[in-house]
gemmi code that builds the backbone of each chain (N, CA, C; Angstrom):
import gemmi

chains = {
    "A": [
        ("MET", (13.818, 40.641, 56.056), (13.951, 40.643, 54.672), (12.630, 40.917, 54.197)),
        ("ALA", (12.491, 41.778, 53.221), (11.148, 42.303, 52.654), (10.999, 41.406, 51.285)),
        ("ASP", (10.089, 40.985, 51.271), (8.959, 39.834, 50.607), (8.606, 40.565, 49.230)),
        ("VAL", (9.900, 40.759, 48.305), (9.777, 41.152, 47.267), (10.161, 40.527, 46.143)),
        ("THR", (9.304, 39.926, 45.043), (10.237, 39.218, 43.777), (10.505, 40.003, 42.850)),
        ("VAL", (11.699, 39.891, 42.401), (12.105, 40.718, 41.319), (11.669, 39.948, 40.184)),
        ("ARG", (10.310, 40.758, 39.112), (10.541, 39.553, 38.234), (10.812, 40.504, 36.830)),
        ("LYS", (11.970, 39.701, 36.326), (12.773, 40.376, 34.812), (11.443, 40.024, 33.768)),
        ("VAL", (11.013, 41.266, 32.746), (10.328, 40.923, 31.683), (11.067, 40.364, 30.474)),
        ("ARG", (10.685, 38.564, 30.457), (10.741, 37.961, 29.389), (10.548, 38.273, 28.302)),
        ("PRO", (10.996, 38.141, 27.442), (10.360, 37.899, 25.704), (9.864, 37.139, 25.515)),
        ("ARG", (8.445, 36.765, 25.439), (7.670, 35.938, 24.955), (7.546, 35.571, 23.699)),
        ("HIS", (7.956, 34.906, 23.035), (8.600, 34.844, 21.236), (7.097, 33.916, 20.998)),
        ("LEU", (6.369, 34.283, 20.944), (4.696, 33.981, 20.792), (4.650, 33.933, 19.384)),
        ("SER", (5.153, 35.326, 18.585), (4.410, 35.676, 17.826), (4.691, 35.543, 16.575)),
        ("ILE", (4.125, 34.674, 15.890), (4.390, 34.003, 14.449), (5.333, 35.144, 13.836)),
        ("MET", (5.193, 35.953, 13.579), (5.813, 36.810, 12.914), (7.196, 36.997, 13.058)),
        ("GLN", (7.631, 36.987, 14.359), (9.217, 36.902, 14.748), (9.697, 35.889, 14.550)),
        ("ILE", (9.062, 34.629, 14.873), (9.733, 33.559, 15.098), (10.536, 32.894, 14.323)),
        ("ARG", (11.704, 32.979, 13.974), (12.349, 32.667, 12.607), (12.847, 31.069, 13.005)),
        ("LEU", (12.117, 30.116, 12.234), (12.316, 28.682, 12.056), (13.407, 28.464, 11.751)),
        ("PRO", (14.115, 27.659, 12.642), (14.822, 26.647, 11.917), (14.477, 25.700, 10.459)),
        ("LEU", (15.211, 25.215, 9.374), (15.150, 24.488, 8.432), (13.839, 23.574, 8.843)),
        ("PRO", (14.667, 22.122, 9.891), (13.644, 21.391, 10.164), (12.058, 21.553, 10.638)),
        ("GLY", (12.716, 23.333, 11.729), (10.969, 23.483, 12.240), (9.895, 23.550, 10.828)),
        ("PHE", (11.045, 23.838, 9.501), (9.835, 24.532, 8.544), (9.406, 22.957, 8.021)),
        ("VAL", (10.074, 22.248, 8.232), (9.817, 20.935, 7.020), (8.319, 20.551, 7.989)),
        ("SER", (8.862, 20.897, 9.405), (7.823, 20.095, 10.657), (6.352, 20.638, 10.027)),
        ("ILE", (6.220, 21.743, 10.551), (5.263, 22.792, 10.198), (4.304, 22.115, 8.814)),
        ("LEU", (5.419, 22.129, 7.745), (4.662, 22.223, 6.376), (4.137, 20.690, 6.731)),
        ("HIS", (4.638, 19.629, 7.622), (4.006, 18.519, 7.352), (3.100, 18.560, 8.020)),
        ("ARG", (2.700, 19.620, 8.925), (1.220, 18.957, 9.580), (0.069, 19.909, 8.715)),
        ("VAL", (0.759, 21.577, 8.164), (-0.002, 21.937, 7.201), (-0.568, 21.044, 5.836)),
        ("SER", (0.602, 20.297, 5.670), (0.122, 19.808, 3.954), (-0.678, 18.563, 4.466)),
        ("GLY", (-0.524, 17.945, 6.206), (-1.488, 16.834, 6.291), (-2.984, 17.465, 6.464)),
        ("ALA", (-3.157, 18.656, 6.888), (-4.221, 19.190, 7.190), (-4.982, 19.659, 5.717)),
        ("GLY", (-4.465, 20.206, 5.126), (-4.856, 20.621, 3.429), (-5.385, 19.009, 3.173)),
        ("LEU", (-4.817, 18.076, 2.942), (-5.143, 16.536, 2.320), (-6.245, 16.361, 3.575)),
        ("PHE", (-6.204, 16.344, 3.950), (-7.542, 16.031, 5.202), (-8.805, 17.022, 4.614)),
        ("LEU", (-8.648, 17.614, 4.399), (-9.703, 18.481, 3.938), (-10.499, 18.674, 2.754)),
        ("CYS", (-9.330, 18.214, 1.735), (-9.510, 18.234, 0.673), (-10.104, 16.387, 0.149)),
        ("LEU", (-9.873, 16.374, 0.901), (-10.303, 14.447, 1.162), (-11.952, 14.299, -0.042)),
        ("PRO", (-13.017, 14.348, 0.830), (-13.892, 14.527, 0.106), (-13.712, 14.895, -2.044)),
        ("VAL", (-13.199, 15.620, -1.942), (-12.964, 16.017, -3.609), (-12.023, 15.228, -3.961)),
        ("LEU", (-11.447, 14.618, -3.126), (-10.020, 13.543, -3.701), (-11.050, 12.373, -4.055)),
        ("ILE", (-11.919, 11.729, -3.253), (-12.587, 10.436, -3.058), (-13.292, 10.515, -4.562)),
        ("ALA", (-13.922, 11.998, -4.383), (-14.837, 12.079, -5.477), (-14.901, 11.606, -6.720)),
        ("LEU", (-12.959, 12.634, -6.831), (-12.576, 12.649, -8.489), (-12.470, 10.912, -8.606)),
        ("PHE", (-11.649, 10.225, -7.093), (-11.175, 8.762, -7.821), (-12.741, 8.120, -7.925)),
        ("GLY", (-13.580, 8.282, -7.377), (-14.840, 7.736, -7.570), (-15.441, 7.883, -8.860)),
        ("ALA", (-15.416, 9.136, -9.702), (-15.684, 9.619, -10.800), (-14.861, 8.941, -12.164)),
        ("SER", (-13.426, 8.380, -11.623), (-12.455, 8.238, -12.559), (-13.121, 6.489, -12.669)),
        ("LEU", (-13.213, 6.171, -11.829), (-13.759, 4.757, -12.268), (-14.919, 4.514, -12.115)),
        ("GLY", (-16.304, 5.513, -12.325), (-17.368, 5.419, -12.600), (-18.407, 5.542, -13.902)),
        ("SER", (-19.412, 5.758, -13.904), (-20.238, 5.183, -15.547), (-19.652, 6.362, -16.316)),
        ("PRO", (-19.917, 6.008, -17.726), (-19.639, 6.881, -18.417), (-20.338, 8.423, -17.684)),
        ("ALA", (-21.166, 8.708, -17.822), (-21.595, 9.920, -17.420), (-20.592, 10.053, -16.387)),
        ("GLU", (-20.201, 10.311, -15.467), (-19.428, 10.530, -14.313), (-17.878, 10.409, -15.026)),
        ("TYR", (-17.761, 9.679, -15.333), (-16.395, 10.116, -16.077), (-16.275, 11.416, -17.049)),
        ("ALA", (-17.239, 11.385, -17.689), (-17.265, 13.279, -18.800), (-17.477, 13.960, -17.720)),
        ("SER", (-18.054, 13.844, -16.482), (-18.545, 14.956, -15.262), (-17.181, 15.237, -15.263)),
        ("LEU", (-15.928, 14.323, -15.133), (-14.787, 14.364, -14.097), (-13.883, 15.291, -15.370)),
        ("GLN", (-14.148, 14.833, -16.684), (-13.517, 15.465, -17.845), (-13.695, 16.811, -17.847)),
        ("ASN", (-15.176, 17.155, -17.833), (-15.742, 18.387, -17.558), (-14.914, 19.212, -16.512)),
        ("ALA", (-14.899, 18.497, -15.130), (-14.712, 19.480, -14.001), (-12.710, 19.827, -14.499)),
        ("LEU", (-12.467, 18.724, -14.832), (-11.081, 18.905, -15.262), (-10.485, 19.979, -15.919)),
        ("ALA", (-11.309, 20.112, -17.092), (-10.977, 21.071, -18.226), (-11.766, 22.991, -17.829)),
        ("PHE", (-12.317, 22.784, -16.661), (-13.313, 23.626, -16.024), (-11.828, 24.844, -15.180)),
        ("SER", (-11.860, 26.905, -16.472), (-10.987, 27.115, -16.403), (-11.393, 28.853, -15.814)),
        ("VAL", (-11.079, 29.322, -14.887), (-11.589, 30.763, -14.931), (-10.418, 32.021, -14.987)),
        ("LEU", (-9.802, 32.357, -16.466), (-9.643, 33.362, -16.866), (-7.682, 32.560, -17.250)),
        ("GLY", (-8.221, 31.187, -17.910), (-7.481, 30.550, -18.816), (-6.657, 29.623, -17.833)),
        ("LEU", (-7.087, 29.635, -16.189), (-6.433, 28.700, -15.166), (-7.615, 27.538, -15.108)),
        ("PRO", (-7.064, 26.880, -14.857), (-7.675, 25.104, -14.885), (-7.884, 25.147, -13.258)),
        ("LEU", (-8.796, 25.651, -12.549), (-8.702, 25.285, -11.314), (-8.611, 24.160, -10.333)),
        ("LEU", (-9.053, 23.194, -11.060), (-9.362, 21.882, -10.673), (-7.706, 21.439, -10.428)),
        ("LYS", (-7.270, 21.420, -11.921), (-5.935, 20.903, -11.805), (-4.902, 21.344, -11.520)),
        ("LEU", (-5.083, 23.184, -10.542), (-4.002, 23.559, -10.519), (-4.276, 23.038, -8.670)),
        ("LEU", (-5.577, 22.869, -8.073), (-5.474, 22.246, -6.809), (-4.999, 21.137, -6.695)),
        ("LEU", (-5.078, 20.012, -7.536), (-4.901, 18.790, -7.462), (-3.157, 18.606, -7.564)),
        ("LEU", (-2.551, 19.792, -8.668), (-0.845, 20.268, -8.385), (-0.821, 20.420, -6.875)),
        ("GLY", (-1.709, 21.292, -5.992), (-1.130, 21.980, -5.115), (-1.340, 20.388, -4.175)),
        ("LEU", (-1.932, 19.940, -4.112), (-2.200, 18.186, -3.333), (-1.052, 17.438, -3.546)),
        ("LEU", (-0.817, 17.645, -4.527), (0.224, 16.563, -5.532), (1.540, 16.816, -4.339)),
        ("TRP", (1.936, 18.532, -4.138), (3.109, 18.468, -3.099), (2.659, 17.874, -2.223)),
        ("ALA", (1.722, 18.441, -1.661), (0.936, 17.787, -0.329), (1.365, 16.636, 0.067)),
        ("TYR", (0.925, 15.733, -0.931), (0.915, 14.307, -0.617), (2.673, 13.919, -0.480)),
        ("LEU", (3.624, 14.379, -1.758), (4.897, 13.890, -2.172), (5.387, 14.538, -0.228)),
        ("HIS", (5.216, 15.925, 0.091), (5.897, 16.707, 0.648), (5.740, 16.018, 2.333)),
        ("HIS", (4.480, 15.280, 2.320), (4.334, 14.552, 3.444), (4.931, 13.584, 3.149)),
        ("PHE", (4.747, 12.924, 2.414), (5.467, 11.292, 1.973), (6.961, 11.222, 2.429)),
        ("CYS", (7.977, 12.626, 2.427), (9.354, 12.838, 2.062), (9.652, 12.841, 3.404)),
        ("ALA", (8.890, 14.104, 3.896), (8.997, 14.544, 5.654), (9.033, 13.459, 6.764)),
        ("GLY", (7.654, 12.947, 6.599), (6.992, 11.168, 6.797), (8.293, 10.220, 6.836)),
        ("ILE", (9.071, 9.964, 5.663), (10.395, 9.100, 5.712), (11.548, 9.385, 6.905)),
        ("ARG", (11.368, 10.929, 6.381), (12.546, 11.639, 7.477), (12.590, 11.406, 8.735)),
        ("PHE", (11.173, 11.529, 9.203), (10.666, 11.450, 10.599), (10.636, 10.054, 11.412)),
        ("LEU", (10.390, 9.108, 10.381), (10.435, 7.557, 10.620), (12.006, 6.956, 10.483)),
        ("LEU", (12.923, 7.711, 9.904), (14.454, 7.709, 9.836), (15.195, 8.145, 11.478)),
        ("LEU", (14.596, 9.336, 11.927), (14.987, 10.298, 12.699), (14.390, 9.086, 13.979)),
        ("ASP", (13.206, 8.563, 14.265), (12.824, 7.793, 15.150), (13.490, 6.766, 15.222)),
        ("MET", (14.218, 6.438, 14.446), (15.014, 4.753, 14.166), (16.732, 5.216, 14.617)),
        ("HIS", (16.710, 6.848, 15.084), (18.009, 7.200, 15.209), (18.932, 7.374, 14.232)),
        ("VAL", (18.862, 7.453, 13.167), (19.063, 8.156, 11.633), (19.177, 9.417, 11.832)),
        ("GLY", (20.800, 9.468, 11.445), (20.365, 11.026, 10.773), (20.115, 12.010, 12.137)),
        ("ILE", (19.997, 11.853, 13.677), (19.918, 12.801, 14.637), (20.898, 13.737, 14.583)),
        ("GLU", (22.245, 13.763, 14.339), (23.277, 14.502, 14.334), (22.572, 16.252, 13.492)),
        ("LEU", (23.079, 17.397, 14.126), (22.488, 18.577, 13.651), (22.413, 18.802, 12.052)),
        ("PRO", (23.907, 18.720, 12.075), (24.480, 18.675, 10.163), (23.416, 17.961, 9.021)),
        ("GLN", (23.614, 16.759, 9.791), (22.992, 15.622, 8.631), (21.348, 16.214, 9.126)),
        ("ALA", (20.322, 16.641, 10.302), (19.611, 16.957, 10.018), (19.236, 17.873, 9.287)),
        ("ARG", (19.721, 18.598, 8.939), (19.685, 20.215, 8.533), (19.796, 19.381, 7.019)),
        ("ALA", (20.642, 18.931, 6.450), (20.783, 18.275, 5.252), (19.511, 17.493, 4.779)),
        ("SER", (18.726, 16.502, 5.824), (17.704, 16.207, 5.211), (16.399, 16.658, 5.280)),
        ("ALA", (16.371, 17.514, 5.755), (15.407, 18.815, 5.859), (15.191, 19.508, 4.325)),
        ("VAL", (16.839, 19.923, 4.075), (16.843, 20.399, 2.807), (16.241, 18.983, 1.860)),
        ("ALA", (17.153, 17.951, 1.821), (16.744, 17.219, 0.859), (14.946, 16.808, 0.875)),
        ("VAL", (14.390, 17.013, 1.822), (12.721, 16.646, 1.958), (12.288, 17.956, 1.098)),
        ("LEU", (12.713, 19.551, 1.530), (12.031, 20.031, 0.399), (12.515, 20.182, -0.957)),
        ("GLY", (13.767, 19.410, -1.107), (13.722, 19.972, -2.480), (13.196, 18.841, -3.636)),
        ("VAL", (13.132, 17.404, -2.566), (12.934, 16.307, -3.560), (11.517, 16.665, -3.920)),
        ("SER", (10.440, 16.992, -2.528), (8.746, 16.951, -2.720), (8.840, 17.651, -3.812)),
        ("LEU", (9.758, 18.838, -3.953), (9.269, 20.399, -4.969), (9.749, 19.462, -6.345)),
        ("GLY", (10.822, 18.761, -6.694), (11.420, 18.364, -7.747), (10.638, 17.150, -8.423)),
        ("LEU", (9.495, 16.374, -7.074), (8.585, 15.252, -7.834), (7.465, 15.851, -8.032)),
        ("THR", (7.288, 16.732, -7.461), (5.910, 17.377, -7.777), (6.060, 17.621, -8.769)),
        ("VAL", (7.247, 18.464, -9.856), (7.026, 19.021, -10.768), (7.443, 18.356, -11.959)),
        ("ILE", (8.180, 16.692, -11.566), (7.755, 15.808, -12.481), (7.140, 14.673, -12.449)),
        ("LEU", (6.164, 14.527, -11.906), (4.545, 13.985, -11.488), (3.303, 14.875, -11.966)),
        ("GLY", (3.301, 16.269, -11.879), (2.955, 17.227, -12.583), (2.962, 17.260, -14.483)),
        ("VAL", (4.397, 17.285, -13.939), (4.306, 17.367, -15.689), (3.906, 16.359, -16.755)),
        ("LEU", (3.999, 15.220, -16.319), (4.084, 13.430, -16.302), (2.403, 13.668, -16.261)),
        ("SER", (1.634, 14.020, -15.596), (0.123, 14.262, -15.809), (-0.756, 14.791, -16.311)),
        ("TRP", (-0.229, 15.556, -16.120), (-0.632, 17.538, -16.659), (-1.763, 17.169, -17.826)),
    ],
    "B": [
        ("MET", (8.978, -3.497, 46.073), (8.429, -2.378, 45.269), (6.546, -2.727, 44.507)),
        ("VAL", (6.004, -1.963, 44.965), (4.773, -2.133, 44.337), (4.727, -1.598, 42.809)),
        ("LYS", (4.184, -2.894, 42.233), (3.913, -2.139, 40.806), (2.845, -1.499, 39.964)),
        ("ARG", (2.742, -0.446, 39.868), (1.363, 0.208, 39.455), (2.200, 1.309, 38.148)),
        ("LEU", (0.508, 1.622, 37.517), (1.117, 2.312, 36.292), (0.475, 3.577, 36.853)),
        ("THR", (1.670, 4.996, 36.176), (1.541, 5.671, 36.614), (1.167, 6.876, 35.940)),
        ("VAL", (0.587, 6.505, 34.886), (0.468, 7.057, 33.571), (-1.097, 6.381, 33.299)),
        ("GLY", (-1.785, 6.951, 31.869), (-3.199, 6.793, 32.340), (-3.643, 5.240, 31.231)),
        ("ALA", (-4.380, 5.558, 30.131), (-4.461, 4.738, 29.195), (-3.696, 3.908, 28.371)),
        ("HIS", (-2.270, 4.460, 28.279), (-1.693, 4.214, 27.178), (-1.748, 3.996, 25.730)),
        ("TYR", (-3.417, 5.444, 25.638), (-3.109, 5.069, 24.225), (-2.553, 6.124, 23.622)),
        ("GLY", (-1.372, 6.714, 24.098), (-0.460, 7.495, 23.751), (0.475, 7.173, 22.845)),
        ("PHE", (1.176, 5.766, 22.937), (1.985, 4.998, 22.510), (1.216, 4.492, 21.436)),
        ("ARG", (0.354, 3.838, 21.619), (-0.432, 2.882, 20.486), (-0.650, 3.719, 19.307)),
        ("ASP", (-1.096, 5.376, 19.655), (-1.263, 5.989, 18.465), (0.047, 6.693, 17.684)),
        ("TRP", (1.405, 6.341, 18.795), (2.453, 6.488, 18.067), (2.849, 5.781, 17.327)),
        ("LEU", (2.441, 4.303, 17.950), (2.870, 3.264, 16.869), (1.895, 3.045, 15.530)),
        ("GLY", (1.047, 2.758, 16.006), (-0.301, 2.932, 14.770), (-0.250, 4.028, 13.767)),
        ("GLN", (0.166, 5.542, 13.697), (0.564, 6.115, 12.938), (1.872, 5.870, 12.242)),
        ("ARG", (2.568, 5.344, 12.991), (3.625, 4.879, 11.541), (3.539, 3.665, 11.400)),
        ("LEU", (2.973, 2.332, 11.369), (2.493, 1.582, 10.773), (1.420, 2.206, 9.864)),
        ("THR", (0.365, 2.372, 9.982), (-0.043, 3.148, 8.965), (0.786, 3.689, 7.983)),
        ("ALA", (1.792, 4.914, 8.255), (2.662, 5.775, 7.280), (3.235, 4.645, 6.558)),
        ("THR", (3.775, 3.847, 7.393), (4.673, 2.555, 6.341), (3.819, 1.576, 4.822)),
        ("VAL", (2.396, 1.554, 5.342), (1.549, 0.990, 4.511), (1.329, 1.661, 3.227)),
        ("MET", (1.199, 3.241, 3.484), (0.593, 4.045, 2.290), (2.254, 4.500, 1.599)),
        ("ALA", (3.218, 4.272, 2.556), (4.712, 4.544, 1.628), (4.499, 3.343, 1.122)),
        ("LEU", (4.556, 2.190, 1.551), (4.876, 0.998, 0.406), (3.511, 0.929, -0.515)),
        ("TYR", (2.397, 1.172, -0.093), (1.594, 1.343, -1.601), (1.696, 2.290, -2.838)),
        ("THR", (2.421, 3.733, -2.011), (2.673, 4.669, -3.295), (3.440, 4.306, -4.112)),
        ("VAL", (4.333, 3.713, -3.678), (5.378, 3.263, -4.391), (4.957, 2.150, -5.283)),
        ("PHE", (4.068, 0.944, -4.983), (3.014, 0.337, -5.362), (2.997, 0.688, -6.753)),
        ("PHE", (1.704, 1.623, -6.484), (0.799, 2.271, -7.187), (1.259, 3.153, -8.176)),
        ("LEU", (2.523, 3.643, -8.150), (3.444, 4.115, -9.084), (3.881, 3.769, -9.830)),
        ("VAL", (4.343, 2.431, -9.497), (5.218, 1.472, -10.383), (4.025, 0.820, -11.354)),
        ("LYS", (2.888, 0.334, -10.824), (1.552, -0.070, -11.514), (1.289, 1.140, -12.476)),
        ("VAL", (1.247, 2.101, -12.497), (0.748, 3.281, -13.344), (1.705, 3.183, -14.365)),
        ("LEU", (3.234, 3.282, -14.356), (4.297, 3.585, -14.810), (4.157, 2.201, -15.932)),
        ("LEU", (3.329, 1.041, -15.585), (3.422, -0.254, -16.301), (2.103, -0.155, -16.815)),
        ("LEU", (1.314, 0.861, -17.269), (-0.238, 0.524, -17.595), (-0.101, 0.685, -19.124)),
        ("PRO", (-0.870, -0.453, -19.756), (-0.320, -0.700, -21.333), (-1.023, 0.689, -22.525)),
        ("ALA", (-1.688, 1.389, -21.664), (-2.324, 2.657, -22.001), (-2.921, 3.180, -21.097)),
        ("TYR", (-3.045, 4.968, -21.912), (-3.501, 6.193, -20.735), (-4.525, 6.495, -20.882)),
        ("ASP", (-5.544, 5.575, -20.982), (-6.941, 5.575, -21.194), (-8.070, 4.806, -19.897)),
        ("ASN", (-8.856, 5.525, -19.676), (-10.152, 5.266, -18.765), (-10.244, 3.328, -18.377)),
        ("ALA", (-9.908, 2.868, -19.931), (-10.105, 1.479, -19.899), (-8.758, 0.706, -19.231)),
        ("ALA", (-7.886, 0.942, -19.371), (-6.519, 0.846, -18.598), (-6.970, 1.212, -16.766)),
        ("TRP", (-7.030, 2.106, -16.830), (-7.686, 2.930, -15.330), (-8.702, 1.853, -14.474)),
        ("ARG", (-9.907, 1.183, -15.408), (-10.653, 0.618, -14.744), (-9.883, -0.782, -14.616)),
        ("THR", (-9.446, -1.244, -16.123), (-8.932, -2.633, -15.251), (-7.827, -2.780, -14.569)),
        ("LEU", (-6.852, -1.522, -14.241), (-6.292, -1.509, -12.753), (-6.648, -1.702, -11.532)),
        ("PHE", (-7.805, -1.210, -11.662), (-8.666, -1.388, -9.710), (-9.435, -2.656, -9.761)),
        ("ALA", (-9.462, -3.189, -11.153), (-10.608, -4.284, -11.462), (-9.793, -5.236, -10.469)),
        ("GLY", (-8.934, -5.542, -10.614), (-7.938, -7.071, -10.242), (-8.217, -7.052, -8.502)),
        ("GLY", (-8.646, -8.175, -8.087), (-8.556, -8.364, -6.692), (-7.344, -7.724, -5.908)),
        ("PHE", (-5.825, -8.155, -5.927), (-4.797, -7.367, -4.856), (-4.940, -6.148, -5.198)),
        ("MET", (-5.510, -5.504, -6.167), (-5.469, -3.915, -6.688), (-6.654, -3.662, -5.454)),
        ("LYS", (-7.984, -3.967, -5.603), (-8.645, -3.515, -4.850), (-8.621, -3.672, -3.033)),
        ("PHE", (-7.869, -5.394, -3.039), (-7.796, -5.124, -1.094), (-6.631, -3.701, -1.120)),
        ("ALA", (-5.382, -4.080, -2.091), (-4.329, -3.038, -1.487), (-4.843, -1.404, -1.848)),
        ("THR", (-5.543, -1.164, -2.293), (-6.084, 0.043, -2.302), (-7.414, 0.429, -1.238)),
        ("PHE", (-8.259, -0.721, -0.934), (-8.629, -0.520, 0.288), (-7.805, -0.494, 1.744)),
        ("LEU", (-6.821, -1.004, 1.577), (-6.147, -1.004, 2.536), (-5.389, 0.180, 3.002)),
        ("PHE", (-4.829, 0.667, 1.692), (-4.107, 1.998, 1.248), (-5.413, 3.150, 2.268)),
        ("PHE", (-6.447, 2.816, 1.918), (-7.054, 4.142, 2.420), (-7.647, 3.671, 3.808)),
        ("MET", (-7.947, 2.731, 4.413), (-8.145, 2.169, 5.852), (-6.778, 2.627, 6.826)),
        ("ALA", (-5.281, 2.555, 6.137), (-4.580, 3.346, 6.824), (-4.251, 4.662, 6.764)),
        ("LEU", (-5.020, 5.084, 5.146), (-4.784, 6.547, 5.362), (-6.002, 7.392, 6.439)),
        ("PHE", (-7.355, 6.949, 7.087), (-8.246, 7.327, 7.778), (-7.684, 7.120, 9.069)),
        ("TYR", (-6.836, 6.242, 9.406), (-6.856, 5.681, 10.553), (-5.737, 7.078, 11.060)),
        ("HIS", (-4.696, 7.062, 10.030), (-3.551, 7.948, 10.478), (-4.069, 9.848, 10.631)),
        ("ALA", (-5.248, 10.104, 8.979), (-5.367, 11.689, 9.673), (-6.854, 11.352, 10.627)),
        ("TRP", (-7.425, 10.263, 11.121), (-8.095, 10.661, 12.377), (-7.406, 10.687, 13.765)),
        ("VAL", (-5.625, 10.508, 13.929), (-4.522, 10.105, 14.807), (-4.069, 11.831, 14.672)),
        ("GLY", (-3.940, 12.021, 13.320), (-3.488, 13.014, 13.008), (-4.029, 14.696, 12.784)),
        ("VAL", (-5.352, 14.385, 12.822), (-6.260, 15.924, 12.122), (-6.619, 15.606, 13.961)),
        ("ARG", (-6.933, 14.705, 14.523), (-6.727, 14.730, 16.120), (-5.987, 15.726, 16.784)),
        ("ASP", (-4.732, 15.472, 17.000), (-3.883, 16.107, 17.248), (-3.533, 17.793, 16.973)),
        ("ILE", (-4.266, 17.672, 15.943), (-4.179, 19.421, 15.598), (-4.827, 19.919, 16.540)),
        ("TRP", (-7.083, 19.222, 15.921), (-7.597, 19.517, 17.158), (-6.840, 20.384, 18.731)),
        ("MET", (-6.337, 19.306, 19.317), (-5.965, 18.917, 20.577), (-5.004, 20.356, 20.924)),
        ("ASP", (-3.900, 20.299, 20.192), (-3.366, 21.461, 20.116), (-3.479, 22.715, 20.280)),
        ("TYR", (-4.491, 22.980, 19.022), (-4.942, 24.265, 19.235), (-6.149, 24.659, 19.894)),
        ("VAL", (-7.468, 23.849, 19.882), (-8.432, 24.443, 20.495), (-8.916, 23.882, 21.685)),
        ("LYS", (-8.985, 24.815, 22.464), (-9.012, 24.318, 24.122), (-10.348, 24.403, 24.397)),
        ("PRO", (-11.415, 24.995, 24.110), (-12.739, 24.528, 24.815), (-12.663, 23.274, 24.923)),
        ("VAL", (-13.486, 22.971, 25.748), (-13.890, 20.985, 25.897), (-15.072, 21.136, 24.635)),
        ("GLY", (-16.359, 21.486, 24.664), (-17.123, 21.272, 23.604), (-17.069, 21.231, 22.177)),
        ("VAL", (-16.043, 22.272, 22.112), (-15.726, 22.824, 20.616), (-15.015, 21.443, 20.199)),
        ("ARG", (-14.179, 21.041, 21.036), (-13.574, 20.105, 20.536), (-14.040, 18.569, 20.639)),
        ("LEU", (-14.403, 18.229, 21.662), (-15.516, 17.169, 21.892), (-16.395, 17.236, 19.864)),
        ("PHE", (-16.698, 18.363, 19.894), (-17.550, 18.321, 18.499), (-16.579, 18.256, 17.211)),
        ("LEU", (-15.543, 19.037, 17.338), (-14.564, 18.615, 15.983), (-13.701, 17.169, 16.311)),
        ("HIS", (-13.559, 16.462, 17.124), (-13.280, 15.174, 17.370), (-14.212, 14.261, 16.626)),
        ("SER", (-15.769, 14.221, 16.740), (-16.916, 13.931, 16.791), (-16.897, 13.540, 15.259)),
        ("VAL", (-16.942, 15.221, 14.715), (-16.672, 15.782, 12.799), (-16.033, 14.601, 12.260)),
        ("THR", (-14.779, 14.680, 12.659), (-13.920, 14.474, 12.569), (-13.569, 12.678, 12.218)),
        ("PHE", (-14.124, 12.367, 13.271), (-14.463, 10.560, 13.622), (-15.674, 9.764, 12.240)),
        ("PHE", (-16.752, 10.428, 12.699), (-17.722, 10.089, 11.767), (-17.590, 10.715, 10.197)),
        ("VAL", (-16.794, 11.534, 9.857), (-16.335, 11.855, 8.628), (-15.621, 10.739, 7.809)),
        ("LEU", (-14.364, 10.202, 8.524), (-14.008, 9.371, 7.972), (-14.723, 8.167, 7.937)),
        ("VAL", (-15.394, 7.967, 8.805), (-16.079, 6.463, 8.599), (-16.942, 6.542, 7.386)),
        ("GLY", (-17.159, 7.378, 7.306), (-18.553, 8.001, 6.171), (-17.213, 7.706, 4.647)),
        ("TYR", (-16.176, 8.164, 4.751), (-15.348, 8.102, 3.752), (-14.850, 6.870, 3.478)),
        ("ALA", (-14.968, 5.991, 4.306), (-14.334, 4.585, 4.277), (-15.996, 3.678, 3.654)),
        ("GLY", (-16.941, 4.003, 4.086), (-18.066, 3.632, 2.962), (-17.884, 3.680, 1.761)),
        ("TRP", (-17.546, 5.138, 2.132), (-17.537, 5.841, 0.153), (-16.802, 4.950, -0.830)),
        ("VAL", (-15.279, 5.074, 0.379), (-14.500, 4.363, -0.594), (-14.545, 2.540, -0.964)),
        ("ALA", (-15.375, 2.131, -0.061), (-15.767, 0.401, -0.149), (-16.737, 0.614, -1.812)),
        ("GLN", (-17.524, 1.309, -1.799), (-18.444, 1.636, -2.025), (-17.694, 1.989, -4.306)),
        ("ILE", (-16.807, 2.636, -4.175), (-16.460, 3.118, -5.130), (-15.886, 1.806, -5.991)),
        ("LEU", (-15.048, 1.068, -4.818), (-14.118, -0.128, -5.403), (-14.453, -1.052, -5.967)),
        ("TRP", (-15.812, -1.838, -5.337), (-16.459, -2.949, -5.302), (-17.992, -3.129, -6.395)),
        ("ARG", (-17.968, -1.826, -6.705), (-19.000, -1.543, -7.680), (-18.443, -1.506, -9.171)),
        ("LEU", (-17.090, -2.322, -9.412), (-16.302, -1.780, -10.189), (-16.744, -3.715, -10.807)),
    ],
}
model = gemmi.Model(1)
for chain_id, residues in chains.items():
    chain = gemmi.Chain(chain_id)
    for i, (resn, *xyz) in enumerate(residues, 1):
        res = gemmi.Residue()
        res.name, res.seqid = resn, gemmi.SeqId(i, " ")
        for name, pos in zip(("N", "CA", "C"), xyz):
            atom = gemmi.Atom()
            atom.name, atom.element = name, gemmi.Element(name[0])
            atom.pos, atom.b_iso = gemmi.Position(*pos), 0.0
            res.add_atom(atom)
        chain.add_residue(res)
    model.add_chain(chain)
structure = gemmi.Structure()
structure.add_model(model)
structure.setup_entities()
């Protein structure tokens, strides 16, 4: 017998541009992205928290930073709005994962529905809390 | 039957559980914080300072941040482990992540207890 191995050329679906994620996968990667973004912005968030509770001069500098805008865009406020979404998405997706750990909603239809709910609720809460705190 | 451990240090389970316990602490604090903010008598700096001046609020907020930093340590370390393969670079990133988070813990303590 000839010692030949016939290797089929298998597609390697590792190209990010070709992968079509299902909705739960989308929620999952956004959980990681939002967590990474929040981690990277921690020094900004702690500094703002400190200034909000600091001396009058520090509080004034916080007000100035919030009012700072380029071409009419309040950059810090927009960053905070983005981080608010990141926090809320991480919060909602995290609750979904905790429930999945407890075997709640692990059937595919429920899991898809909860993934949609996570995306919708976190966006909705971002709008509500964003408007209230703007 | 010889009882023996077939896997290493079991830190995987500890981290998995720690991640969920810290998440629960933060989720509870988030709701508690939102209720506290909604019940503020006024929306100015004085009311905000008074909110965090309370002993329980200081304790709860500090606990939230400790849970956050532990949670971030496990989560960010997982990201490095998934995407960064060279051992030296990974060790460097793990160290930076760890020391930065320890520094943040001191920073938050200073913010809360100078009030």
